[in-house]
C-alpha positions as a printed Julia matrix, in Angstrom:
327×3 Matrix{Float64}:
 269.42  220.22  -38.75
 270.82  222.56  -41.55
 272.76  225.47  -40.45
 272.0   228.56  -42.39
 274.98  230.84  -43.39
 273.64  233.67  -41.16
 273.43  231.26  -38.2
 277.04  230.14  -39.0
 278.01  233.92  -39.17
 276.36  234.47  -35.61
 278.32  231.5   -34.37
 281.47  232.93  -35.63
 280.85  236.18  -34.42
 280.43  234.92  -30.6
 283.52  232.82  -31.05
 285.3   235.79  -32.01
 284.11  237.82  -29.15
 285.25  235.11  -26.74
 288.76  234.5   -27.83
 288.98  231.16  -26.1
 292.51  230.45  -24.87
 291.51  227.13  -23.66
 288.09  225.7   -24.14
 288.05  223.36  -21.45
 289.41  225.64  -18.93
 288.24  229.18  -19.23
 286.33  231.69  -21.64
 287.69  234.95  -22.38
 285.54  238.17  -23.2
 286.98  240.97  -24.84
 286.16  244.3   -23.8
 287.44  247.42  -25.68
 287.12  251.17  -24.84
 288.28  254.48  -26.06
 289.91  255.91  -22.99
 293.71  256.08  -22.13
 295.03  253.47  -19.46
 295.51  256.45  -17.16
 291.84  257.53  -16.92
 289.77  256.23  -13.92
 287.38  254.52  -16.02
 290.07  252.24  -17.24
 291.07  251.54  -13.76
 287.35  250.58  -12.91
 287.23  247.99  -15.98
 290.38  246.47  -14.76
 288.62  246.12  -11.31
 285.55  244.47  -13.04
 288.04  242.02  -14.73
 289.58  241.26  -11.64
 286.22  240.52   -9.84
 284.75  238.42  -12.79
 288.1   236.22  -12.2
 287.93  235.85   -8.7
 284.25  235.01   -8.71
 284.49  232.57  -11.38
 287.67  230.77   -9.93
 289.33  231.73  -13.23
 286.69  230.19  -15.46
 285.5   233.61  -17.0
 288.04  236.09  -17.96
 287.49  239.69  -19.04
 290.37  241.19  -21.02
 290.39  244.95  -21.41
 291.66  246.86  -24.39
 291.93  250.62  -23.8
 292.96  253.7   -26.13
 290.62  252.67  -29.09
 292.94  249.73  -29.84
 289.84  248.0   -31.0
 288.0   250.79  -32.53
 286.35  254.12  -31.82
 283.41  254.45  -29.58
 280.79  254.04  -32.63
 283.05  251.21  -34.11
 282.9   249.29  -30.74
 279.25  249.46  -30.18
 278.84  248.12  -33.84
 281.03  245.15  -33.17
 279.02  244.41  -30.09
 275.84  244.44  -32.26
 277.26  241.74  -34.53
 278.92  239.87  -31.59
 282.53  240.14  -32.53
 283.05  242.03  -29.41
 281.99  241.12  -25.95
 281.82  244.37  -24.14
 282.68  248.11  -23.95
 282.04  251.25  -22.03
 280.71  254.28  -23.84
 279.12  257.43  -22.96
 275.31  257.36  -22.95
 275.61  260.2   -25.74
 277.23  257.91  -27.95
 274.48  255.22  -27.31
 271.72  257.29  -28.5
 272.18  256.5   -32.14
 271.52  252.67  -31.34
 269.1   253.08  -28.43
 267.03  256.09  -28.66
 265.77  256.49  -25.25
 269.64  257.17  -24.09
 269.16  260.33  -25.55
 267.41  261.61  -22.35
 270.7   261.92  -20.63
 271.93  264.44  -22.96
 269.06  267.04  -22.02
 271.14  269.85  -20.46
 270.74  270.53  -17.02
 268.48  267.48  -16.46
 269.36  266.5   -12.7
 268.89  268.84   -9.88
 272.16  267.62   -8.31
 274.29  264.68   -7.97
 272.04  262.94   -5.35
 268.99  263.35   -7.58
 271.07  261.64  -10.62
 272.1   258.79   -8.45
 268.65  258.05   -7.32
 267.47  258.02  -10.94
 270.14  255.81  -12.14
 269.93  253.22   -9.48
 265.99  253.33   -9.51
 263.46  251.78  -11.84
 263.97  254.39  -14.5
 267.86  253.82  -14.62
 267.29  249.92  -14.65
 264.84  250.17  -17.51
 267.25  252.42  -19.54
 269.93  249.89  -19.1
 267.49  247.15  -20.64
 266.04  249.08  -23.46
 269.06  248.6   -25.95
 268.44  244.76  -25.77
 266.15  245.19  -29.0
 269.25  246.49  -30.64
 271.66  243.68  -29.43
 273.26  245.53  -26.61
 272.64  245.27  -22.89
 273.33  247.68  -20.26
 275.01  246.27  -17.1
 275.71  249.32  -15.01
 276.58  253.05  -15.05
 279.72  254.76  -14.53
 280.1   258.35  -13.2
 281.27  260.69  -15.97
 280.88  263.62  -13.91
 279.6   267.1   -15.58
 280.81  268.23  -18.87
 281.64  271.94  -19.35
 283.31  273.79  -22.24
 287.1   274.18  -22.84
 288.59  276.5   -25.61
 291.8   277.76  -27.13
 291.28  281.33  -27.47
 288.8   282.73  -24.74
 286.73  281.4   -21.9
 283.0   280.93  -22.41
 281.55  283.07  -19.69
 278.04  283.28  -21.31
 276.44  281.49  -24.39
 277.34  284.66  -26.43
 280.93  283.51  -26.22
 280.13  280.48  -28.06
 278.98  282.49  -31.38
 281.22  281.65  -34.38
 283.17  278.73  -32.23
 283.56  275.22  -33.82
 282.77  273.12  -30.53
 283.51  269.39  -30.85
 280.71  267.34  -29.82
 280.08  263.38  -29.78
 278.03  261.8   -32.56
 274.99  262.98  -30.74
 271.96  264.76  -32.0
 271.12  266.03  -28.42
 274.79  267.39  -27.93
 274.56  268.88  -31.35
 271.09  270.6   -30.6
 272.58  271.82  -27.25
 275.51  273.59  -28.69
 273.43  275.1   -31.35
 270.86  276.42  -28.91
 273.71  278.24  -27.04
 275.08  279.7   -30.26
 278.01  277.67  -31.1
 278.71  275.48  -34.09
 278.71  271.7   -33.32
 281.36  269.71  -34.91
 281.26  265.76  -34.38
 284.64  264.44  -33.97
 285.81  261.01  -32.73
 287.55  261.2   -29.13
 290.8   259.71  -30.34
 290.97  262.26  -33.22
 290.26  265.28  -31.12
 293.83  266.26  -29.88
 294.74  266.74  -33.81
 291.65  268.53  -34.57
 292.39  271.02  -31.86
 295.9   271.53  -32.93
 294.86  271.9   -36.68
 292.03  274.34  -35.99
 289.34  271.82  -37.08
 287.67  272.82  -33.95
 288.09  275.9   -31.53
 287.18  273.87  -28.39
 285.19  271.01  -27.03
 283.32  270.1   -23.67
 284.14  267.43  -21.26
 284.67  266.56  -17.65
 287.91  267.39  -15.6
 289.55  263.84  -15.79
 288.92  263.67  -19.46
 290.5   266.96  -20.16
 293.42  266.31  -18.1
 294.19  262.55  -19.31
 293.75  263.47  -22.93
 296.2   266.29  -22.6
 293.69  268.55  -24.31
 294.78  271.19  -21.87
 298.15  271.58  -23.73
 296.07  273.28  -26.4
 293.01  274.6   -24.62
 293.9   277.09  -21.83
 290.39  277.93  -20.9
 288.09  275.77  -18.82
 284.71  277.25  -18.01
 282.71  275.21  -15.7
 279.18  275.59  -16.7
 278.21  271.96  -16.01
 275.8   271.77  -18.82
 275.3   267.97  -18.89
 275.82  265.0   -16.62
 276.12  262.2   -19.14
 276.56  258.73  -17.35
 278.82  256.27  -18.96
 277.49  252.68  -19.61
 278.94  249.4   -19.47
 277.33  246.98  -21.98
 277.75  243.9   -23.23
 276.64  242.21  -26.59
 273.43  240.35  -26.37
 274.9   237.55  -28.36
 277.53  236.99  -25.85
 275.14  237.48  -22.81
 272.95  234.84  -24.19
 275.68  232.25  -24.78
 276.61  232.61  -21.09
 274.91  230.26  -18.69
 273.19  231.73  -15.62
 275.89  231.4   -13.25
 278.28  233.17  -15.79
 275.87  235.87  -16.22
 275.59  236.42  -12.32
 279.43  236.56  -12.18
 279.58  239.21  -14.7
 276.47  241.51  -13.41
 277.86  241.28   -9.84
 281.46  242.11  -10.83
 279.95  245.23  -13.04
 277.71  246.45   -9.97
 280.88  246.17   -7.8
 282.87  248.12  -10.38
 280.4   250.72  -10.53
 280.52  251.35   -6.77
 284.31  251.39   -6.87
 284.51  253.67   -9.95
 282.12  256.33   -8.24
 284.86  256.6    -5.41
 287.74  256.84   -7.47
 286.11  259.33  -10.04
 285.62  261.85   -7.15
 289.08  261.68   -6.25
 290.28  262.01   -9.87
 288.03  265.13  -10.52
 289.71  266.86   -7.46
 293.15  265.94   -8.76
 292.59  266.69  -12.38
 291.24  270.35  -11.34
 294.59  270.67   -9.57
 296.82  269.47  -12.27
 294.98  271.65  -14.71
 295.73  274.85  -12.82
 299.41  273.94  -12.5
 299.47  273.48  -16.16
 298.32  277.04  -16.65
 294.64  276.3   -17.41
 292.41  279.18  -16.46
 289.51  277.82  -14.51
 286.2   280.03  -14.57
 282.77  279.36  -12.91
 280.25  281.15  -15.07
 276.78  281.94  -13.89
 274.86  278.99  -15.18
 271.37  280.46  -15.55
 272.12  282.2   -19.04
 273.12  278.62  -20.01
 270.0   277.28  -18.78
 267.78  279.87  -20.44
 269.7   279.19  -23.71
 268.77  275.66  -23.82
 264.93  275.91  -22.5
 263.81  275.78  -26.03
 265.2   272.16  -26.29
 262.71  270.97  -23.87
 259.81  272.46  -25.74
 261.07  270.78  -29.05
 261.48  267.68  -27.52
 257.79  267.94  -25.85
 256.5   268.51  -29.33
 258.5   266.31  -31.54
 259.55  263.42  -29.22
 256.69  262.8   -26.68
 258.02  259.45  -25.77
 261.43  260.93  -24.65
 259.73  263.79  -22.83
 257.99  261.36  -20.71
 260.99  259.99  -19.58
 262.28  263.5   -18.8
 259.18  264.39  -16.74
 259.56  260.96  -14.72
 263.17  261.91  -14.03
 262.15  265.24  -12.98
 259.32  263.74  -10.77
 262.11  261.84   -8.71
 262.61  263.33   -5.42
């Protein structure tokens, strides 16, 4: 059978993703991500790697590369699509440019509370959203808790949406996040996570929005001394695997990887809660002014987003309605 150049490229990509140290004894899957090694998400990925090795008896190894060693979030996802990287963890917001249904998670104030979010993610809707990216060569394995995102700024706290007027706010490469900041009156400015510290220093942006552990571990608090807990979005992180790599695994290897991912998710939820509390304590010690503004004006500010999605993206709005119907 003649092998086409395209097929040969695919085979080469899978080989690169596996970095086989010993073809006879074990396979190594490379997993890259953007967070620093001190971040609780990195700890969860190390736990995943440990459980894969234990379950497989050392036949399957996951090697974790943090801190954008292998690329930015967007670059990592693109590497997965061509099969030259095995796995990554990205925010669901970063995935929406690759798998459109993921943008539902970026809708502000989508979940009533933590229990509602967990029920959605662990239920049929959450499972389907993990598999939706398969048509784009990406398969979701599990969700990680990424807490709730709030605004942090350099010059003044954000007590109402009016305080965002004239502020350049860093957002991920996400249309939903950009639309949210615009709806609240701010000026959304996409910047990669690894470049954000410098962007804040140089005044390219006046602030950003993220969860407490990310604000603390990134050291952005050294520049931004105001943290306004408005909790506008609850974007889960998603552990994904290249379908090119996934399909090259046999059924037993797939089971080892999926089980390890599920166990790492449960582990990550526990350490995330602890990390959030610790991060808030440390931020206060570092002189960050933490405030809790009334959320209602923020909810009102983004209400038009729901009407726009209902009008322009009915397929996404159907998912929103299904999520809101979960009791």
